[in-house]
C-alpha positions in Angstrom: 9.0 54.3 -57.2 10.2 50.6 -57.6 9.0 48.0 -59.9 6.8 45.4 -58.3 9.2 42.8 -59.6 11.3 41.2 -57.4 15.1 42.0 -58.5 17.8 39.3 -58.6 20.9 39.5 -56.3 23.6 36.8 -56.6 25.2 36.6 -52.7 25.7 32.9 -51.5 24.2 33.3 -48.3 20.5 35.0 -50.3 19.7 31.1 -50.9 15.8 29.8 -51.8 14.6 31.0 -48.4 15.3 34.7 -48.8 11.8 34.0 -50.9 10.1 34.4 -47.6 11.6 37.1 -46.2 10.5 38.9 -49.0 7.2 37.6 -49.2 7.0 38.4 -45.2 8.6 41.7 -44.8 8.5 43.7 -48.4 4.9 42.4 -49.3 6.4 40.2 -52.2 8.4 43.2 -53.4 12.1 41.6 -53.7 13.3 45.8 -54.8 13.4 46.4 -51.1 16.6 45.0 -50.6 18.8 47.5 -53.2 19.1 50.0 -50.3 21.0 47.0 -48.5 23.5 46.7 -51.2 25.6 48.1 -54.1 25.5 48.0 -57.5 27.4 45.2 -57.9 25.5 43.1 -54.7 27.5 43.2 -52.2 26.1 44.1 -48.3 26.0 47.4 -47.2 24.8 49.5 -44.4 22.3 52.2 -44.9 22.9 54.5 -42.3 21.4 57.1 -40.3 18.6 58.5 -42.0 18.5 63.3 -42.4 17.8 64.8 -38.9 18.1 61.8 -36.8 18.8 62.0 -33.1 21.1 59.3 -31.9 21.5 60.6 -28.4 19.2 58.2 -27.1 21.1 55.5 -28.7 24.5 56.4 -27.1 22.7 56.9 -23.4 21.1 53.4 -22.5 20.1 53.2 -19.1 17.7 50.0 -19.4 18.6 46.9 -18.8 16.5 45.0 -21.5 16.0 46.6 -24.7 12.6 46.0 -26.2 11.7 49.2 -27.9 11.3 48.9 -31.5 12.7 52.4 -31.7 16.6 51.3 -31.4 15.8 49.2 -34.7 17.6 52.6 -35.8 20.7 52.9 -34.4 24.0 52.4 -35.8 25.6 53.1 -32.3 24.3 51.1 -29.1 25.8 52.3 -25.8 24.6 51.0 -22.7 25.5 52.8 -19.3 25.4 49.4 -17.2 28.9 48.0 -17.6 27.5 44.5 -16.8 25.4 45.3 -20.5 22.0 45.6 -21.6 20.6 43.2 -23.4 18.9 43.9 -26.7 16.0 41.1 -27.3 16.0 41.0 -30.9 13.1 38.2 -31.3 11.2 40.4 -28.1 10.3 43.3 -30.5 6.5 43.3 -31.7 7.3 44.5 -35.5 11.4 45.3 -35.3 12.9 45.0 -38.4 15.5 42.4 -37.6 17.0 42.4 -40.8 17.7 46.2 -40.8 19.2 46.1 -37.7 21.7 44.0 -38.7 23.0 45.3 -41.9 23.1 48.9 -40.7 24.4 48.4 -37.0 28.4 49.1 -36.5 29.2 49.8 -32.5 28.0 47.8 -29.3 29.3 48.8 -26.0 28.3 47.0 -23.1 25.5 45.0 -25.2 24.5 42.0 -25.1 22.7 41.1 -28.5 20.4 38.1 -27.9 18.2 36.1 -30.0 16.6 33.2 -28.3 13.9 30.3 -29.9 13.2 32.4 -33.2 11.3 30.5 -34.7 10.8 32.8 -37.7 13.2 32.7 -41.0 16.2 35.2 -39.5 19.1 35.8 -41.6 21.8 37.9 -39.3 24.3 39.7 -41.5 26.2 42.0 -39.6 27.5 43.9 -42.7 28.6 47.0 -41.1 29.8 46.2 -38.0 33.0 47.1 -36.9 33.4 47.4 -32.8 32.7 45.1 -30.0 33.4 47.0 -26.5 32.0 44.5 -23.8 29.6 43.6 -25.9 28.2 39.5 -26.9 26.8 37.8 -29.6 24.5 35.6 -27.9 22.5 33.3 -30.3 20.6 29.9 -29.1 18.1 27.6 -29.5 16.7 29.6 -33.1 15.3 26.4 -35.1 15.2 28.8 -37.9 18.3 30.9 -37.4 19.8 30.1 -41.1 22.4 32.6 -41.6 25.3 34.4 -39.9 27.8 37.2 -41.3 30.2 40.1 -40.7 30.7 40.9 -44.0 32.9 44.2 -42.9 35.4 42.7 -40.6 35.7 39.3 -42.6 36.4 41.2 -46.1 38.4 44.2 -45.0 42.0 43.7 -45.6 43.1 45.8 -42.1 41.9 43.1 -39.5 45.3 43.7 -38.1 44.6 47.2 -37.4 41.8 46.4 -35.6 42.3 45.9 -31.7 41.8 42.6 -31.0 39.8 43.7 -27.6 37.1 45.1 -30.0 36.5 42.1 -31.8 33.1 40.3 -31.5 32.2 37.8 -28.8 30.5 35.1 -30.1 28.4 32.5 -28.4 26.2 30.3 -30.9 24.7 26.8 -29.9 21.5 24.7 -30.7 20.5 26.7 -33.9 19.1 23.2 -35.9 19.9 25.2 -39.7 22.7 27.1 -39.1 25.3 24.5 -40.9 28.6 25.5 -41.1 30.6 22.5 -41.9 29.8 21.3 -44.6 31.9 21.4 -47.3 30.9 24.7 -49.1 30.1 26.8 -46.1 33.3 26.1 -44.7 34.7 29.4 -45.9 31.4 30.3 -43.0 33.3 29.2 -40.3 36.3 29.6 -40.9 35.7 33.4 -41.4 33.9 33.8 -38.1 36.7 32.1 -36.8 38.6 35.1 -38.1 36.7 37.6 -36.1 35.9 36.2 -33.4 37.3 37.5 -29.8 39.6 34.9 -28.3 37.7 35.4 -24.6 34.3 34.1 -26.2 34.6 32.4 -29.3 32.0 29.4 -29.1 30.5 28.0 -32.5 28.5 25.6 -32.6 29.1 22.1 -34.4 27.2 21.0 -37.4 24.1 19.2 -37.3 23.4 20.5 -33.5 19.8 20.9 -32.3 17.8 22.1 -29.7 15.1 20.8 -28.3 12.6 23.5 -26.4 9.5 21.4 -26.9 9.5 17.6 -25.8 10.0 15.2 -28.0 7.9 12.9 -29.5 9.4 10.4 -31.5 12.7 9.4 -32.2 12.8 10.9 -35.9 13.5 14.4 -34.2 16.9 13.2 -32.9 18.1 11.3 -35.5 20.1 13.6 -37.8 21.8 14.8 -34.5 25.5 15.0 -33.9 25.6 17.3 -31.1 22.5 18.4 -29.0 22.7 21.8 -27.0 20.4 21.4 -23.7 18.0 18.8 -21.9 16.3 16.2 -23.7 12.5 16.2 -22.3 10.7 12.7 -23.2 7.3 12.5 -21.3 3.5 10.3 -21.8 3.7 11.4 -25.7 6.9 9.6 -26.1 5.8 5.7 -26.6 8.5 3.9 -27.9 9.3 0.9 -26.9 12.8 0.8 -28.3 14.1 4.4 -29.2 16.5 5.2 -31.7 20.5 5.0 -31.4 21.4 8.8 -29.4 24.7 8.5 -31.0 25.8 12.4 -30.2 27.2 14.3 -27.7 24.5 16.2 -25.2 25.4 19.4 -23.0 22.5 19.1 -21.4 20.7 16.1 -19.3 18.1 13.5 -20.4 14.7 13.6 -18.4 12.5 10.6 -19.1 9.0 11.1 -17.1 5.7 8.7 -17.6 7.1 7.6 -21.2 6.4 4.0 -22.8 9.9 3.5 -23.1 11.7 -0.1 -21.7 14.8 -0.7 -23.5 17.7 1.7 -22.4 21.0 0.6 -24.4 20.1 3.4 -26.9 20.7 5.6 -23.8 23.8 4.3 -23.3 25.2 5.5 -26.5 24.8 9.1 -25.9 28.1 11.2 -24.3 26.6 13.4 -21.7 27.8 16.5 -20.2 25.2 17.1 -17.4 25.9 19.4 -15.1 22.6 18.4 -12.6 20.8 15.1 -12.6 19.6 13.0 -15.5 15.6 11.9 -14.3 14.2 8.8 -14.6 10.3 8.6 -12.7 7.3 7.0 -13.2 8.3 5.1 -16.5 6.2 2.1 -16.0 7.7 -0.3 -18.5 11.6 0.3 -18.1 14.2 -2.4 -17.7 15.4 -2.3 -14.0 18.3 -3.9 -15.0 19.5 -1.7 -17.5 19.2 1.3 -15.0 21.6 -0.8 -13.1 23.8 -0.2 -16.2 23.0 3.2 -16.3 24.5 3.7 -12.7 27.5 2.2 -13.8 28.0 3.9 -17.1 27.2 7.7 -15.6 28.0 8.8 -11.9 25.6 7.2 -9.6 24.7 11.0 -7.9 24.2 12.1 -11.5 20.5 10.4 -11.6 17.4 10.3 -10.2 15.5 7.0 -10.3 12.0 6.6 -8.5 12.0 3.6 -6.4 10.5 0.6 -8.1 9.3 -2.5 -6.2 9.4 -4.4 -9.5 12.6 -5.6 -11.0 12.6 -6.4 -14.6 15.2 -8.2 -16.0 14.5 -7.5 -19.6 17.9 -9.4 -20.4 16.8 -12.0 -19.4 13.6 -12.1 -21.2 11.4 -10.7 -18.7 8.9 -7.8 -19.4 6.9 -5.6 -17.2 2.9 -6.2 -17.2 0.8 -3.6 -17.5 -2.2 -2.2 -19.7 -1.8 -3.8 -23.4 -3.0 -1.6 -26.0 -2.8 -1.8 -30.0 -0.6 1.9 -29.9 1.8 0.3 -28.2 4.3 -1.8 -30.7 6.6 -4.4 -30.3 6.8 -4.1 -26.0 6.2 -7.8 -25.6 8.0 -9.3 -28.6 9.5 -12.2 -27.3 9.1 -12.0 -23.6 8.7 -14.8 -21.8 8.3 -13.7 -18.5 5.8 -10.8 -17.4 5.8 -9.2 -13.8 3.4 -7.5 -12.9 -0.3 -7.5 -13.7 -1.6 -7.7 -17.2 -4.4 -6.1 -18.2 -6.9 -6.0 -21.9 -10.2 -4.3 -21.7 -12.5 -2.3 -24.5 -9.6 0.7 -24.6 -7.0 -1.6 -25.8 -8.5 -1.5 -29.2 -7.5 -4.2 -31.6 -5.1 -6.0 -30.0 -4.7 -8.9 -32.4 -0.9 -8.0 -33.4 -0.3 -7.4 -29.4 -1.6 -10.7 -28.4 0.3 -12.3 -31.4 3.8 -10.8 -29.5 2.1 -12.4 -26.0 2.3 -16.0 -27.1 5.6 -16.4 -26.1 5.0 -16.0 -22.5 5.8 -18.9 -20.3 4.9 -17.2 -16.7 2.7 -14.0 -15.4 3.7 -13.0 -11.6 0.3 -11.3 -11.2 -3.1 -11.5 -12.4 -4.3 -11.5 -16.1 -7.4 -10.1 -16.5 -9.5 -10.1 -19.9 -12.2 -8.0 -20.0 -15.0 -5.9 -22.0 -13.3 -6.1 -25.3 -15.3 -6.9 -28.5 -12.5 -7.2 -30.9 -10.5 -10.5 -29.3 -12.4 -13.5 -31.4 -9.3 -15.7 -29.9 -6.5 -15.8 -27.2 -4.1 -18.2 -28.0 -0.8 -18.0 -25.3 0.1 -21.8 -25.8 3.3 -21.8 -24.0 1.8 -19.8 -20.9 2.3 -22.8 -18.1 1.4 -20.9 -14.8 -0.4 -17.3 -13.5 0.7 -16.6 -10.2 -0.5 -13.5 -8.5 -0.7 -12.2 -5.1 -4.6 -11.5 -5.1 -7.1 -13.7 -6.6 -8.1 -14.3 -8.6 -5.5 -15.1 -10.8 -6.9 -15.1 -14.4 -10.2 -13.3 -15.1 -12.2 -13.5 -18.5 -15.4 -11.4 -18.4 -17.9 -10.2 -20.7 -15.9 -11.2 -24.0 -19.0 -11.5 -26.4 -16.9 -11.9 -29.5 -14.2 -14.4 -27.8 -14.5 -17.8 -28.8 -11.5 -19.7 -28.3 -9.0 -19.5 -25.2 -6.1 -21.6 -25.3 -3.1 -22.4 -22.9 -0.5 -25.2 -21.8 -1.7 -28.4 -21.4 -0.8 -28.1 -17.7 -1.2 -24.4 -17.3 -1.1 -23.9 -13.2 -3.4 -21.0 -11.6 -1.8 -20.0 -8.5 -3.3 -16.8 -5.7 -2.1 -15.7 -2.2 -5.5 -14.6 -1.2 -8.8 -16.2 -0.2 -11.7 -16.4 -3.2 -11.8 -18.2 -7.0 -8.3 -18.6 -8.7 -9.9 -18.6 -12.1 -13.4 -16.9 -13.2 -15.4 -16.8 -16.1 -18.5 -14.6 -16.9 -20.7 -13.6 -19.6 -18.4 -15.0 -22.3 -21.5 -17.0 -24.4 -19.1 -17.6 -27.2 -16.5 -19.1 -25.8 -15.4 -22.8 -26.3 -12.6 -24.2 -23.6 -10.9 -27.3 -25.2 -11.6 -29.9 -22.9 -8.0 -30.5 -21.2 -8.0 -26.4 -20.5 -11.5 -26.6 -18.7 -10.3 -29.3 -16.7 -7.4 -27.8 -16.0 -9.1 -25.0 -14.6 -12.1 -27.0 -12.8 -9.2 -28.5 -10.9 -8.2 -25.0 -9.2 -11.7 -24.3 -8.7 -12.8 -21.9 -11.3 -15.9 -20.0 -11.0 -17.9 -20.0 -14.3 -21.1 -17.4 -15.1 -22.8 -17.5 -18.3 -21.1 -19.8 -19.8 -22.0 -23.0 -20.9 -20.2 -25.6 -19.0 -21.4 -29.0 -21.2 -18.4 -28.1 -23.5 -16.7 -30.8 -21.2 -19.0 -33.5 -22.2 -19.3 -32.2 -26.1 -15.8 -32.0 -26.3 -15.0 -35.5 -25.2 -18.1 -36.6 -27.1 -16.8 -35.3 -30.0 -13.7 -36.8 -29.3 -15.3 -40.5 -29.8 -17.6 -39.5 -32.7 -14.4 -38.9 -34.3 -12.6 -41.6 -33.7 -15.2 -44.6 -34.3 -16.5 -42.5 -36.7 -13.5 -42.7 -38.6 -12.6 -46.5 -37.8 -16.1 -47.4 -39.0 -15.9 -45.3 -42.5 -12.0 -47.2 -42.8 -13.6 -50.6 -42.3 -16.4 -50.4 -44.9 -13.9 -49.2 -47.6 -11.9 -52.5 -47.0 -15.1 -54.3 -47.0 -15.8 -52.9 -50.5 -12.4 -53.0 -52.0 -12.2 -56.9 -51.4 -15.6 -57.6 -52.8 -15.5 -55.4 -55.6 -14.3 -58.4 -57.9 -17.9 -60.1 -56.9 -20.2 -57.0 -57.3 -22.1 -55.5 -59.7 -21.2 -51.8 -59.2 -21.6 -49.0 -62.1 -19.0 -48.3 -65.1 -17.7 -45.4 -63.5 -16.3 -47.1 -60.5 -14.1 -49.9 -62.2 -12.9 -46.7 -64.3 -11.9 -45.1 -60.4 -10.6 -48.7 -59.2 -9.4 -50.7 -62.2 -9.2 -54.5 -61.4 -7.2 -57.0 -63.1 -8.8 -60.4 -63.2 -6.1 -63.3 -62.7 -7.5 -66.4 -64.8 -5.1 -69.5 -65.6 -3.8 -69.8 -69.1 -5.2 -73.0 -71.1 -3.2 -75.9 -71.2 -2.2 -76.8 -74.7 -3.2 -80.3 -75.8 -1.3 -82.1 -78.1 -2.4 -82.8 -81.2 -4.0 -85.9 -82.6 -2.5 -87.9 -85.3 -4.6 -88.6 -88.3 -5.1 -92.2 -88.8 -3.2 -94.1 -91.5 
């Protein structure tokens, strides 16, 4: 009976991740590894169990081999010359580790491991002959080890017919690293035993993305990408991270929040179909044109866009303003399309700060139903030019107190109706000049204190004449301070000197003789 204590096996490939295999497949008992290694720790196969009949292993007719009974086979031979496929990760309860160390020969078989998400080591320790076979290992985020021990360590490799060396297609396994300095011997050994007809071994730091990408961090460490890269509504970065890699696949951008495409131009692509850019409502059209010049136009599928946005000229696309969208409007001077803010926008104080450099909005501007906004400061905004009226709507903003536009702002719309509507903003105060500008364009005010115009004017007069009066009083007091009987502390604060004429010295009278 084996001890419950795990044994210590010193193999370069058996790193700390092997503890997870021991936990998952052997109930925490590491002694199970003894049947797969020799006394000095060399991996070995265990052979067939006594009385095992391997006839079904040598007469396979199925095109897809998924039954767990084949895990005990040392030799797999298919009658299908086009190859039968062994789906390793499709076998429920199949002992992949046992299968790998025990397998010796394949004929008309493709061993396929795709999208394996559980930690996997493939050590084909006894494998020695591949007759029309292929090891297809792609897109596995949890494949961390691959070795052919017998073939790489045998001294008689030259005696083996090169036709029977294994064909390898290894791509997109994110954790499978060969080209680090300490692992260089692994890739050297694989290339040594690989069949020249098919010897595809991935580069280091090669990635594959089965699911849609949510953040630039997911590809930040990739130097190569195998397969397509899909971005959808979950990707809301305005300016994604640089894509300094080669991609054997295509880009698919659908309903993203991406704005700037310059990072994509850094990628070297080998797309055999079309790159797709559809329904990305903030995307710069001038950079799309640059993509067309950079890549072949027939390899791009871009939806028709009636609004042309030139980001290189400081233009941005309008749309719904949200607190979750960061740095989208930073430095934008011209907005093309309608701009909306509502309750769903959330607390967009930072976004309003980004908008503050806007000079012109080619569309309508709506600020409605948001309780978070207390101040709307767009001091450089000179023109709102909309195709439909009204051009400006401020409505149901119960906590909005200040609205600041350029002193000569212009409102324009091409249909009938009021150009400016302000409703139900009880706390809003408009400065005199802004209010006068709005009235000039026929603004409609409802539930708004329009007396702020007179208040603003009166307040200005009061401040002006009040200041002059205070200054005059202080001047009078300062001039009269010598003749007034004031408290002593005033003289300590405002000391003064009194200039008196010096007494003239009288000549001394002579004493009479």
